[in-house]
N, C-alpha and C positions, 0 to 999 in steps of 0.2 A: 507494499499499500505505498503509494506517495504521501512527500504535505500537504499538498491540495487536498487527495482524496480525505486524509485523514479534518485536515482542516472544515473542507464541505461536511463530511457526518459529523463535527463536534455541530458544525451552527442550523445544520438541519435537529441535530436531536437535540439544541440547549432550546432552541425557533420554539418548535415540538408540545414543549415540558412547560413554557410557558406559557403557550400559545390562550389563551381565549373560545378559541375554535378550532377543530378536526376538519372542518369538513372543507373545501374548496371549490371557489365555483373562479375558471380559467378564462378570460379571454380569449382572442387572438387571432390572426387576420391569416383567411387562406386563396389564394383568386378572386380577389374580391369580395371576400362574404366575411367580417365579425359573427366570429364561433363561442361560443359559452361549453363550457367545459364541466361536469361535476364531477368532482371525487372527493374520497380521504387520504390523510397527509402520507396512506404508504405512496402517493406516487410524488409529493416529495423529491427524493431522490433522482425519480424518472425526469422533474418537468426542473428544474432550483438547478441554478453553477456558482461558482464561484469566482468574481469580477476585486479590480483593487476599488478599496470603496476612499470616497472625496476624505481630505482634511486628515489630512494624518491616521483614519478611524479602522487603518488594519483591509481584512476586510471585506464584503458585501456579501448578503447571499442573492440571487436576484433569478427573479422570469423572466428571462431573456428566452424565447426556448427556438431551436432549432425544427428545423421541416424535420425532421424526426420526427424533433419532443412533439412537434406539429400530431403528424402522425397517431403517434400511442393515446393522445385525448382526447383523439378524431373519433375516440372506443368510444365515449361516453358525450360525446359534442353533438348538438341542437344549432344552428343558424339563429340569430341573436338580428341580422341588419345585414342591408351590404358596408361594406370598406365607405361608398360612397356617403351613405347616409350619416351613418360615427365621423367623418370628419367633419361634412357639412356640421351638424352639430356642434362637434368645438370648435368651427370659426365658429361659429354666433354664439359663443360660451364665454365666460371669463373660467369657466373650471380645464383640468386637463383631461386626457386619452383616460386616463385611472380616473377621474373624477367620473367620468360620465358614463363612460362603463359601469361601474354604481351606482348610476343612477336610475341606467338603464334597465339594469340586473332587476333592480330596485319598484322601480319598475311594471316593470314586467310578472314580476308576485304583488299588480297589485297592491303596492305600497307607497307613500309616499316618500321619497327621499330629501334625506337635511343634512348642508354635508359639516361633519362633524369630528370631532380631534379624540375620537376614545383611547386609550392603547390599545394595540392588540391580546396584552395581556389579562383584560376586563370581559371583552370578550367579542362577538365578528363583527361582520360588516354591518349585515344581516342577517335577522329568525326568518326562519318559515320552517313556521308548523312543529314550533320545542328548537329546530336545532339551528345552532347558530353554524351564522357560514366568512371565510372572508373571501373572500374578493377582492381576485392580480388579471391585472391586465398584460398581456408582452409591454418590457422594461423593465413590472414594479421592481423595488426593492424588500423585504419585508425585512432587516436589521442589518447593523452594521456590525465585526467582530470587538468595536467599543464597549455596542452599547451591548449587545448582548453580555459580552463580562462579566458590564458595572448588574445588572438582570442579574444574570445568576450568582452572583456573590451574594446578595437580595434575598433569596431565593429562602 
């Protein structure tokens, strides 16, 4: 096992240990379509990658799916909207792609979306039928090494 693999495993297991939700709704584009895929935390090692964090925070745990990772998620995916509609919505909004994806998912489940900053350690981004879900759109950062170490030391 390489040091990078060990760090990736450490970050995934640390994040999962602290997370207030262990179910995920993933968003990604493929061939002009925005898909949503629902999985549990067992998908984390297959769709997360280790990246360099900004501002000297060590490594970052990110969702930046490759074509192979998108194909993996396609087994549990459904169409959310066209990429054109999605991008137009982003352009005409003050929110970023991740926030717009979260808004569209929330509305898909018949709920009203409101931007918040509740920590991932408390709950997911949406509760559907009593289940907390984290919502992640392609390019999302879960956490960085520095933050994760601080949280794990307090846990």
